[in-house]
C-alpha positions as CSV (number, residue, x, y, z in Angstrom):
1,L,-8.1,3.8,0.8
2,S,-5.7,4.5,-1.9
3,R,-8.2,5.1,-4.7
4,P,-12.0,5.4,-5.2
5,I,-13.9,2.2,-5.5
6,D,-17.5,1.9,-6.6
7,V,-18.8,-0.2,-3.8
8,T,-22.1,-0.8,-5.5
9,R,-20.4,-3.1,-8.0
10,Y,-19.6,-5.6,-5.2
11,G,-21.6,-7.8,-2.8
12,L,-18.8,-7.9,-0.2
13,L,-15.6,-5.9,0.3
14,Y,-13.1,-7.0,2.9
15,A,-10.1,-4.9,3.4
16,G,-7.1,-5.1,5.7
17,A,-6.4,-1.5,6.7
18,Q,-2.8,-1.9,7.7
19,K,-0.2,0.4,6.0
20,N,-2.7,2.7,4.1
21,A,-5.5,3.3,6.5
22,G,-4.5,2.2,10.0
23,P,-2.5,-0.2,12.1
24,A,-2.4,-3.9,11.6
25,G,-5.4,-5.6,13.0
26,V,-8.2,-3.3,11.9
27,T,-10.3,-4.4,8.9
28,V,-13.1,-2.9,7.0
29,A,-16.0,-5.0,5.7
30,I,-18.8,-3.7,3.5
31,V,-21.6,-6.2,2.9
32,R,-24.6,-5.6,0.7
33,D,-27.9,-6.0,2.5
34,D,-29.3,-8.6,0.1
35,L,-26.3,-10.9,0.9
36,L,-27.0,-10.7,4.6
37,A,-30.4,-12.1,4.0
38,R,-28.9,-15.1,2.1
39,I,-26.5,-16.2,4.8
40,P,-27.4,-19.7,6.0
41,D,-28.3,-20.3,9.6
42,G,-25.9,-22.3,11.7
43,L,-22.7,-20.4,11.1
44,P,-20.6,-19.6,14.2
45,A,-21.5,-16.2,15.4
46,L,-18.1,-14.6,14.6
47,L,-18.2,-15.9,11.0
48,D,-21.8,-14.5,10.4
49,Y,-21.8,-10.9,9.2
50,R,-25.4,-10.5,10.6
51,T,-23.8,-10.7,14.1
52,Y,-21.9,-7.5,13.4
53,T,-24.8,-5.7,11.7
54,D,-27.2,-6.7,14.5
55,H,-24.7,-5.3,17.1
56,G,-23.6,-2.1,15.4
57,S,-20.2,-3.7,14.6
58,M,-19.5,-4.2,18.3
59,Y,-20.3,-7.8,19.1
60,N,-17.2,-7.9,21.1
61,T,-14.7,-5.3,22.3
62,P,-13.5,-3.4,19.2
63,P,-9.9,-2.4,18.8
64,V,-10.6,1.2,19.8
65,F,-7.1,2.6,19.2
66,A,-6.9,1.1,15.7
67,I,-10.3,2.4,14.8
68,Y,-9.4,5.8,16.1
69,V,-6.3,5.8,13.9
70,L,-8.5,4.8,11.0
71,L,-10.8,7.8,11.7
72,L,-7.8,10.1,11.8
73,V,-6.5,8.8,8.5
74,T,-9.9,9.0,6.8
75,R,-10.2,12.6,8.0
76,W,-6.7,13.4,6.7
77,L,-7.5,11.9,3.3
78,R,-10.7,13.9,3.1
79,D,-9.6,17.2,4.6
80,D,-5.9,17.5,3.8
81,V,-5.4,15.4,0.7
82,G,-8.7,16.3,-0.9
83,G,-10.3,12.8,-1.1
84,L,-9.5,9.6,-2.8
85,D,-9.4,11.0,-6.3
86,A,-6.6,13.3,-5.2
87,Q,-4.8,10.5,-3.4
88,L,-4.9,8.4,-6.5
89,R,-3.3,11.2,-8.5
90,V,-0.5,11.4,-5.9
91,N,0.0,7.6,-5.8
92,R,0.2,7.5,-9.6
93,A,2.8,10.3,-9.6
94,K,4.9,8.6,-6.9
95,A,4.9,5.3,-8.7
96,A,5.6,6.9,-12.1
97,V,8.7,8.7,-10.7
98,L,10.2,5.4,-9.6
99,Y,9.1,3.2,-12.6
100,D,10.4,5.9,-15.0
101,E,13.8,5.6,-13.3
102,I,13.7,1.8,-13.5
103,D,12.7,2.0,-17.2
104,R,15.4,4.5,-18.1
105,S,18.2,2.6,-16.4
106,E,18.7,0.2,-19.4
107,D,18.2,-2.9,-17.2
108,F,20.5,-1.7,-14.4
109,Y,17.3,-1.8,-12.4
110,R,15.0,-4.7,-13.3
111,G,11.4,-4.5,-12.1
112,H,9.7,-7.7,-10.8
113,A,6.3,-6.8,-12.3
114,K,5.4,-6.5,-15.9
115,P,4.4,-2.9,-16.8
116,D,0.7,-3.7,-17.0
117,S,0.8,-5.3,-13.5
118,R,2.8,-2.7,-11.6
119,S,1.8,-1.8,-8.1
120,L,1.1,1.8,-7.0
121,M,2.0,0.8,-3.4
122,N,5.2,-1.3,-3.7
123,V,7.8,-0.7,-6.4
124,T,10.1,-3.8,-6.5
125,F,13.2,-4.3,-8.5
126,R,16.6,-6.1,-8.6
127,L,20.1,-4.8,-9.4
128,P,22.6,-6.7,-11.5
129,T,24.2,-8.4,-8.5
130,E,23.5,-9.0,-4.8
131,A,26.6,-7.1,-3.9
132,L,25.2,-4.0,-5.7
133,E,21.9,-4.5,-3.9
134,K,23.7,-4.5,-0.5
135,A,25.7,-1.4,-1.5
136,F,22.5,0.3,-2.7
137,L,20.8,-0.4,0.7
138,I,23.7,0.8,2.7
139,E,24.2,4.0,0.7
140,A,20.4,4.6,0.6
141,A,20.2,4.4,4.4
142,G,23.1,6.9,4.6
143,Q,20.9,9.3,2.7
144,G,17.9,8.7,5.0
145,L,16.2,6.3,2.5
146,M,15.2,3.5,4.9
147,E,13.5,0.1,4.9
148,L,14.1,-0.6,1.2
149,K,15.2,-4.3,1.5
150,G,12.9,-6.5,-0.5
151,H,10.6,-9.1,1.0
152,R,12.5,-12.2,2.2
153,S,10.8,-14.5,-0.3
154,V,11.7,-12.3,-3.3
155,G,14.8,-10.3,-2.4
156,G,16.0,-7.2,-4.2
157,I,14.6,-3.8,-3.4
158,R,11.1,-2.8,-2.4
159,A,10.1,0.8,-2.1
160,S,6.8,1.0,-0.2
161,I,5.0,4.2,-1.3
162,Y,1.8,3.9,0.6
163,N,-0.5,7.0,1.1
164,A,1.6,8.5,3.9
165,M,4.8,8.6,1.8
166,P,4.9,12.1,0.2
167,L,5.8,12.6,-3.5
168,G,9.1,14.1,-2.3
169,G,10.1,10.8,-0.8
170,A,9.7,9.0,-4.1
171,Q,11.5,11.8,-5.9
172,A,14.4,11.6,-3.4
173,L,14.7,7.8,-4.0
174,A,14.6,8.3,-7.8
175,A,17.4,10.9,-7.6
176,F,19.4,8.5,-5.5
177,M,18.8,5.7,-8.0
178,R,19.9,7.9,-10.9
179,N,23.1,8.8,-9.0
180,F,23.8,5.2,-8.0
181,T,23.4,4.1,-11.6
182,Q,25.8,6.7,-12.8
183,R,28.4,5.6,-10.3
184,N,27.9,1.8,-10.6
185,G,26.2,1.1,-13.9
């Protein structure tokens, strides 16, 4: 739920809702009717999407709290944000603020992704040394910029800018990055 998607172009969409739409454990599945008719018989009930359509998505006890949070988030996106087109504009602006700072740093910050493959949700980068990365994380935390340590398999820095992160959060991180570069670059 970070951008509009033309669901008519797909036969099946399966989305984990964690981080952008709800808590971990809730998923959204959209299956085109003609595909339901082509499912072979003999599948275990829980792997057969017809089970869910035949039972109104409630074949077993649904995760009520997670679904309620998903409802609240979708209402927020619709009523407060202005819909998915508006959310996409915000997400692009947040990412641009951070990628612009990476690009202007003259390789002090080195992005993991090539420019044509950059994420709108996670901006990842490295600094020249691990010592600088540790200092960056400590100083950032002191400024209220939290949870920036990169994934354990990749390292570096990861700024998660999911829907709930306001543009001001990305701007605050970019300002910190600029200041950190001036002092350490």
